Structure formats: structure tokens, C-alpha cells
VEXTOR-100546 format. One record per atom (N, C-alpha, C, O): x, y, z. Coordinates in steps of 0.1 Angstrom, whole numbers, plus 5000, padded with zeros to 4 digits. Each point is the difference from the previous one (the first is absolute). Layout:
% residues N
XYZ ...
//
This chain:
% residues 173
383352106234 499249944989 500049874997 499049944996 502550015006 500449864999 499449945013 500649905001 498850105008 499949915013 498349984999 499449915006 500050214986 498949964996 499449924989 499049935001 502050084987 499849924991 500649845002 500049924991 500650045021 500249855002 499050005009 499249914997 500350185016 498649955008 498949944989 499549895002 500250194986 499150004990 500049894993 498949964996 502649965001 500349904994 499349865006 499549914995 500850125017 499949895012 498649965005 499749885003 499250254997 498950025000 499349924986 499049935003 501350094984 499549974990 500649855000 499349915005 501650074992 499949805004 499549945013 499849885000 499950195010 498849965005 498949965000 499449915006 500250184985 498550044995 500049904988 498949954996 502650044996 499949944990 499749824998 499549944991 501150025024 500149895002 498749955007 499549894998 500050185008 499149955012 498450024996 499249915001 500550234994 498550044992 499449904993 499049955004 501549994984 499149914992 500349905006 499449914994 501550045015 499849865009 498749995005 499249914999 500650245009 499449995010 498150034992 498949965005 501550114984 498450014995 499649884992 498849974998 502649934997 499549874994 499649915007 499249914995 501150095016 499949895010 498550065006 499349895002 499850245002 499350035003 498650064990 498950055003 501649924983 499049994993 499349894997 500649924993 498050035010 499749874995 500149895007 499649904996 501150115017 500449915010 499550015009 500149905007 499050224998 499850015017 498749814998 499649954990 500350035019 499149925005 499050015004 499850125003 499049815001 498850065000 499650045017 500750005010 498250034988 499350055020 499649905008 499249914995 501250105014 499849855012 498750055003 499450104996 500249805012 499050055007 499250125008 498850045000 502549995007 500350135006 500050094993 499750115006 500549904983 499850144992 501650044999 500350124997 500449805004 501850024999 500349974987 499349914995 501450144998 500549984991 501349894998 500850055008 499649884987 500849894999 501150004996 500050094992 501149865009 501350004989 500849895006 499649955010 501750014983 501049925005 500950074997 499750084991 501949955014 501250054995 500949865002 500049955011 500750014979 500949925000 500950045001 499950125000 501849825000 501349995005 500550144989 500850095005 498849914981 500550064990 499250124999 500450094992 498449935016 499650155002 498750034988 499550114997 499949714995 498850024994 498849935006 500049895006 498950234991 499049965011 499749874990 500549994989 498349895018 500149914999 499049925009 499850055011 499649844985 498749935011 500849985009 499750055011 501449864988 500249865009 501150015012 500049945010 501250204985 500849965004 500250105016 499250095002 501749895006 500950105010 498250005010 499449905001 500250235004 498950055006 499850054994 500550064990 498249925016 498850114995 499950145003 499950015012 500150114983 499750125004 498650104993 499750024988 499850015021 498550025003 500350204998 500950085002 497749904994 499750215002 498550005002 499249934994 500650125012 499250035006 499350144989 500650094996 498149875001 499350114990 499150125005 499950124999 499549765011 498550125005 500349955015 500349895000 499650175012 500049995012 498649935006 499050064996 500849835011 499049965007 498850055003 499950045012 498949974981 499350095002 498149895003 499749914993 499450155017 498849924998 499150115001 500050095008 499249904983 498650094999 499049945011 499649895000 500250215009 498849975012 498750044998 499750115006 498949824987 498950065004 499349985010 498849994999 501950015010 499049945013 500450155007 501050074997 497849935013 500050135006 500649985015 500450105006 499949735000 501149985008 500849954996 499749934990 501950075013 500749894994 501549995011 501050075002 498749805004 501149975010 501249984992 500049914991 501450215013 501049954994 500849905006 499750005012 501349904987 500549895006 501550034998 500350114995 500649815008 501249995002 500549934984 501250014998 498049944993 500749944987 499550114989 499949984988 499850145018 499550134989 500950095006 499550115000 501949905007 500650075001 500750004988 500249894994 500350235001 500250074986 499350054990 500150094993 498949825009 498850054991 499650124999 500250065010 499150014978 499350124996 498849965001 499749904994 499250165016 498449995004 499450104989 500550114999 498549874994 499550114992 498949965006 499949885002 499350195001 498850045005 498650014991 499650124997 499949815000 498850014981 498649985009 499050014992 500749975019 498750015008 499650144995 500750084995 497749925007 498950094997 500250185004 499750114994 500949855019 500350135008 501349995009 501050074999 498649845011 501150045009 500849845004 499149925003 502050024998 500849875003 500750035015 500850095002 498949835007 500649995012 500749895002 499449895003 502050124995 501249924999 500450025016 500450115005 499549725000 500250005012 501749905000 500049884998 501450225006 501249965006 500149915004 499450005011 501149874984 500549905016 500850045005 500850084996 499449845019 500850065008 501750044995 500749924993 499750175011 501050094995 501349875005 500049975012 501049974979 500949954997 501150094999 499750114998 501649885004 501150074992 499649984989 499349904997 501050194993 500649974985 498949954995 500449964989 498250025012 499050014991 499650164991 500350105006 499149894984 499750114995 498949994988 500049924991 499350155009 498750014992 499450184999 499950105008 499749874973 499450124994 498950004998 499449895000 499950245000 498550005005 499850104989 500350115004 499249874983 499350114992 498449994997 499349904997 500550215004 498650064998 499649984984 500850034991 498049945006 499849974984 499450174999 500050115006 499749824982 498750214999 498949955003 499349904996 500550255019 498950025004 500249935015 499250015009 502049914991 499649915012 500850085018 501150055001 498249925006 501350015010 500749895010 499349905001 501650085004 500849905005 499950075018 500250115007 499449764996 500250005018 500949925002 499949894994 501250125016 500849895006 500249995011 500550085008 499049804995 499749965017 501149895005 499849884997 501250165011 500649965010 499449855001 498849994996 501849905010 499449905001 499549985016 498949965004 502250085002 499850055020 499850105000 499750084991 500249915022 499850185005 501350015003 500450124999 500349825003 501350025005 501150014987 501249995004 498650034980 500650034995 499850154990 498950004995 501850095004 500050124998 500450024984 500949934995 498650164998 500650054990 500350145001 499250104999 502349915002 500650105004 499850144989 500650024989 498550055015 499050114986 499850095009 500049975012 499750134984 499450135009 499949955015 500849935007 497750154996 499449955015 499849865002 499949965012 500149944977 499649855005 500549945012 501250005003 498049955005 500249985014 500149824993 499649964988 501149965022 499749855002 498249954997 499050045005 501149914988 498749924990 499450114988 499049984993 501750125008 499250104990 500049964987 500949934996 498150104995 499949944983 500850134998 500250095007 500049874979 500750124990 498650044991 499149925001 500750184991 499249994991 500450134988 500650105005 499249894986 500350064990 499050074989 499049944996 501250155001 499250144997 498949954991 498850055001 501349904994 498949924985 500250034992 499150004991 502350055005 500450064990 500649854988 500249895006 500050114982 499949894992 501550024998 500550114996 500249735010 501849985000 500250075012 501250045002 497949975007 500650015018 500549885001 499349905000 501950105001 501049865009 501050075007 500550114999 499749765011 501049985009 501049875001 499349894999 502150105003 500449935003 500650015015 500750085005 498749795003 500249995017 501049884999 499949904993 501150135014 501049875004 499950005014 499650095007 500949804997 499849975014 501850015001 500849974991 499550095021 501350025003 500949975014 501249965003 497550085003 500449885018 498650005003 499050054995 501249895014 498549895006 498950085002 500350125001 498549865000 498350075000 500450134990 499350105002 501949914987 499850164997 500050004983 500749934992 498550145007 500150014982 500450154996 499750115005 501249884986 499850154995 500150064984 500449924992 499450155005 499650074985 501049984994 500750095005 500049854984 501550004995 499650094984 500850054993 498049945005 499650044985 498950045000 499249925002 500150244994 498750054996 500050024990 501050014993 497750015003 499850044986 498650085002 499049975006 501450154986 498750064995 499550095011 500450125000 498549845010 499750115006 499949945016 500049874998 500050155017 500450015010 499249935005 498850024998 501649895010 498949895008 499750105015 500650105005 498249815001 499550105008 499549915015 499449904999 501050155016 499649865009 498650004999 499250095001 500649744996 498549925002 499750035009 499050075002 502149885013 499550015014 499849845000 500349924991 499150065022 500049845003 499149924992 499050064995 501249825003 498449974990 499649865006 498949954997 
//
């Protein structure tokens, strides 16, 4: 029982000295949101948040996303990491860029939309079900259908996260 009292005392002391300081530094001292949607604040050497010391700390609040109203959208390297949300009347066909290792895109069907994802070239393959090189991947048309594709090797995209319904082999486009 004595061991637990000592451990409890240590934990209590840590909380006594760190939590109030943390609460005081966070309350009302966060900086603004920058043009990228990041919250910015700085920490000086004594642990107090302020606007001008040491290094900038950023915390991403919302992931980058883009609402796509067109029925045809060519995705480019600069879009890597973005969430593309289709909001066209019925179907949006996304054409991927040539597969470069490390690129990643997320596609989401809005309400009543169908998403079609087409590789840039017939040499590129989406490694899913029966898709052959150059075949497109089609959503079922259910609201919220989503897929994240990542290029993990030359000429190959792989779904790393899928939401709601299964996608189908749309054949060559």
C-alpha cells in the first residue's frame, strides 16, 4: 500500500505543476488560422505560448478537399493528398495522372453521384478485382462511395481505403 501512496504523490505533483501551466498557456493564447487552414502558435523556451518566439507549431484541422462540379476532372500531381468530392449532377470521371510512387488521392461521391476513376495511360493499372491495365474503376452510385488510391510502384494504383459500397470494373475508357 505504501508503494501506491508514493506513486500517487508523484502523479499528483506532476499534475499540480504541469496542468495549470498548460491550461494557462493554451487559454486564449492560440494564434490565428493561416491561409492553409492551419492553426499557428509558437512556444518559447519557458513553455509559454506567444506570437513571436522560437518555432511555429501547426495543427491541421481539416484535410484538404476540393468540391468538383465538372463531369470530367483531370487530377494532377499537385492534388496528391487531396479529397476530391464529386458534386456534378450525375457522374464525374476523374482521370488520374501518370502513376508516380507516393501519390495518393481520395475520391468521394456526393449525393446521387457516380464516380469513375480512369488511369492516365493504358500502362497504368488500378489493382482491384478484375481491372486490367487501363480499365476504369466505377462506384455504385451510392452517396458517400469513396476510395483512396495510392501509387506504391510504377504504373500501379492500389485502393488503400474504401468506404460504403464496392466499386466495379468499368472496363477500358
